[in-house]
N, C-alpha and C positions, 0 to 999 in steps of 0.2 A: 655123614655130609653128602649130600646128593644135588646135583648141580647140573641145569639143563636150560636149552633156551630154543628160540625161533620154532617152537609148537606152529603158531599161526592158526591158532585155534578160530572157528568160522563155523556160524551157525548152518551155513550152506554145504559143508563137509564134515556133517557128524562121524563117519567113521574114522577121520582122524581124531577128532576129539576123542570117542570112546576108548580109541587105541590109546590115546596118553594117557587118560585118566586110570586104565587097567593097568598100563606099566606104572603110573605113578604109583598106585595103591600098593602095588605089589613090591616095588624098589623102594618104598619110604616107609617099610616097619619098623626097618633098625637105626633109620635114620633120625639122629636130633635136629637137624636143620635142612630144609630144601632151600634153595637158592634157585629162581627163577631168572633167570639173565637176559631179559628184553624179546620183543616180539613173541611173548606169550599169547598175543593175538593177532590177527590178521589186519585188524585194523580196531582202535575205540578211539572214538568220537566225542567222550565225555562220559561221566561216571552215569549221567542219568541215562546211557544206553541199556543200562540196566531196567527200567521202566518199559522197554519196548516189550509187547506182550507177542512172543515167538513161537506162543504155544506150547504143549507138553508133550509133543511127541515128532523129535525128541526136545529136551528142554534146551534153552539158550546154552552156549559154549561157558560162558562165566559162571552159569549155576552149576554144570557139570563138574566145574573144576572145584568150586566150593562145596558141593556135596561130597566130593571126593576126599577133599582137606577134612573136611567133619568128619566122616566115616573112618578116616585114619587116625583120628584123635580119639574118637568113640573108642577103637577098637584096641587103644593103650591108653587108657587114663593113670598110669602108673609113670607113663614116659612121655614126659611134653613135647611136643614137636612145635619148632620152630619155622616160620614161612619168611625169606628173605623177598622181595620184588624189585628188580632194576628195570628201567623201561628202556625198549627198544626204538628203532625208528619208525615202528610202525604203530605202537601203544605209548607214545610218550603222552598224551593225554590223561593216561590212568590218575587216580586220583584217592582223596584220603576214604571215600565213600565205598569205594572196590575195595581197597586194601582193608578197610575195616569188614566187609562182606568176607573177604578171603583170611580175617586174622592174620594179616601179612605186615610186614613192615616194609615201607618203600625206602629204600636204598638211594644212596649218593650214586653219581656216573661212573666212580672208582671206587673199588672194595680193596682193602688191604686186608688179606685173611692170613692167619697165621695157624697153624695146625702141627699135631706131632707128627703126622703122616709126610709131612714134606719137607723130608730130608734137605732138598737145595735151600729151602728158606722159603718166605714168605711169599704166597701168590699174589697177583693183582686181578682181580675179577672186574670187566667191563664188557658192553654188549660188542663193542667193536667197530660200531661206525665212525666214531669218534677217531679212529685210528687211520682211516681211508683216507689221508689228507692229499692222495694225488687228485681226486676226482674233486674240482673244486665247485664244480656246479652242484653236486650234492651236500657239500659243505656249506655252501652259500643258504642253499635252501635249508638245511639242518639249521642254521644259525638263525634264520627268520623265524622258523615255525618253533624254536624253541623260547623265540622273546615273548616277555609278558604280553606287549601289545598284541602282536598275532594272534596268540591263543586267546586273550581278551575277546577279540573280534571274532574269532571262529566260534568260541562256545555261546558266543549271543544270538548265532544264528539257530533256527529252528533244528529240531534233534533229524527230521526228515530231509532238510537240506545239508545237513552235516553228513550224513550218510552217504546219501550221493555222492558229495564231492571226496568224501575217502573212495568210495568206489572210481571214481575218476582218478582219482591220484594213483591209486593201486595198478590201475590201466596203464597209466603213462609211464609207472615206474618200470613195470614187465615190459614195455617196449622199449625203453632206452636202455634197456638191460642187454637186450640184442644189438645194441648199436653199439657200446661201449665194451671194448677189449677187459678182460677180465683181471688184468693188473691194474687196471686202472680203477678198477672196484674192490681190489685186494687193500689190508692192510699195511701200510707203509713200513716195513721192517725195522728201518731207521727210526720212525717215529715209535713204533713199539718198545723198541730198546730205551730211547729217551725217557719215554713215560713210567717205563720200569725202573730206571735209575733216579726221578722224582720221586716216586713214591716208596723206595728202600725194598723194592719187592725182586724175588730172583724168577720166578715163574709167571706165565703170562697164561690166562685163561680167559676167551671169548666167544662169543658166535655170532651172527650178522652174515658171515660170508658164503654158509652153506659148503665151504669147502673142507669139511671134518679132517682133523688128522691130528699128527703133532710132530711138531720140527724145530730146529733150532736155528735162534736168530742170531743175526750177525755176532751179537756177545756169547752166543754160547748156551745163551739160556731157552729153555725150554718153552716152547708156545704151543698150547691146547687150543683146539678149536671144536667147541661143541656142534655136536650132529644138530640139522634140522629133521624136521618133521614132514613127511610125506604118505598120504595113501592113496593116491591119485592112480588111474589107469593101473590098478594093479601093482604099482610101485609103493613097495612099504619100508621106509627106512625112518631112523629116528636113534631114540638112546640120550644118554647122558654121560657124566661124570661121576664116580664116586670118590671121596675122599675119606682112607680110615687110616688104621695103624699101619696096612700094609702098603700104604700110598695113595698114589692117584692113577685111577684107571679107568678105561670107558666100560659101559655099561649096556650091551646091546637091546634094543627092543622087542627081540627075540631070543629067547636062549640059546646057544648053542650056535648063532649068526653073527658073525664079528660086525660092529656098528660102523666102522670104516676099514676100506680094502687098500692095500697099496702103499700104507704109511709105516713108518718106523715108531716104535714104540718109546716115549721116552722115559727116562727112569731120575 
């Protein structure tokens, strides 16, 4: 089982998309499940985004991902591959058409996962933004954007207008990040422990914060944060997590290079 998040695939950054699909193709050969835990795309303004003619050199990011998953399936016809997709704060408008194109199952915001390799007990999977409850301004926006009325109004706008609105929202989000303390944007540990208790899980796995590593929550339960992906300005980072009979461990984007530095390894 392979888990990853925060790839932020974007047609404007084909190197990142190419790097991710290369990693995914290589690391998924033995996986029975691939779980994409949100912010797969840097923005997703509705499934009709797939109708945009972005040219063929390179193809759109969503098509590169779809082609990669299709190739993995063709390479291993005797071993079915299942894909689970959980939306993030950037791509929460993913709908059934894209899921069908990826042959993926759209997952609930919280997923409890049992696996023989999880010796501590079941893991709870989520994107992570819903646990950043100290940031009240963001949580208010999140509540509004996830409402049926807001989404219906947004999706009724012309595609070009939605793309421009998403671009403006991303720019505003990046600006706000420079003004907010990191602690405000991180997961609230007490909230993480509470949600683990609510779902009867012993391990938390999420993305969103771009602070990859493994630490202990106040209860002592392990909290794994998935790496985010970037190929900008010569910086190449990314990777994911693998769960197998040996347990849960980080999988680097490049062999021999640790995906996370300066963090303890949880058991």
